[in-house]
C-alpha angles and dihedrals in degrees: 000000000000096000096086090047091050091049092050091047091050092050091049091047092050090050088058093056122098125188120223114196124221093258093050139074125203121228107205126207121188115196089341097309126109107256103175145281127295123216125221116295138062113325131187115237119182110215119237092012098053139035129185127202116199117216125198108228097187120116111275128206113213119193109220104210125230112297125197112225140160119227123226090263090055099256114146113226140168116225132184131180147175122236123200118202142150137203110262096174115027092189094059092043090061101033104037100045132032098222113006094187093056093040094054092047094050094045091049091053092051093046092048092053092048095049093048089052090056097056136061123245095255091054092046092053098039103037106042093142092055092049091046090053091052092051090047092051094050095045092045093053093047095045094047088088088058093055092252127136116203109213103181145347122205126189105222103187142356113203122198132194113269094246090052091050090054091048092051091048091053090048092051091048091050090049091052091049090049092053091048092053091048092050092047093048091047089053092049091051091050091048091049091050091050091048090050091051091048092049091050092051093046093049094048096052116070113239092005093115091049091052090048090052092052091049091052091050090051091051093049094046092059089082114059093205093064122099112226119217112192114223116205112223118238091240091064092049090051090051091053090047090055092049091051092054092053 
């Protein structure tokens, strides 16, 4: 007699159950009013009187699409990024903003354009981490009221107009040539200083230049294909000059 009633009651009771997974939190509303959060597990929700919204609290990666912006030095660029965030307060994420996913994406786009407009191109290309941190800080502060915690922001790519890319390539090439000339001239100066020191030492020591000449002849004569040109030391010329005067 009571079996059909028990079966119906069990079916009704099971229809009231809602499962919350480990990576979710349940936001409960009772007669339209917020009545608390529900942790993972099976939770009883009475239809008509209660409603539960499940919120995924795992870290989300939002791709911020390409944004056109102009740097402080009036260079047009296209920038895109990835923002990583998670829900810190599921109640605020549902109550305080209509669609937190869309809101975070839109606010990140606006912030990225504003930050790019505050920096010059060289800073944008050379200090991406610094700019990413500034975007993260601004978005994190603004989204705190929505119960959202921004974990990281990464600039993926900075695209330049083709003519600007060619200009930067020419500038880099000119800079490399400049460094090569400086290195070469520095080496020549060092070599000249060493040669001057060697000449000073050879001229101050009697017979040193003659010994150096003999050493050079010995080095050249080691290869039979070389043509040897004998250089007469200045000391010998001076000796002949003295004989002529006598």
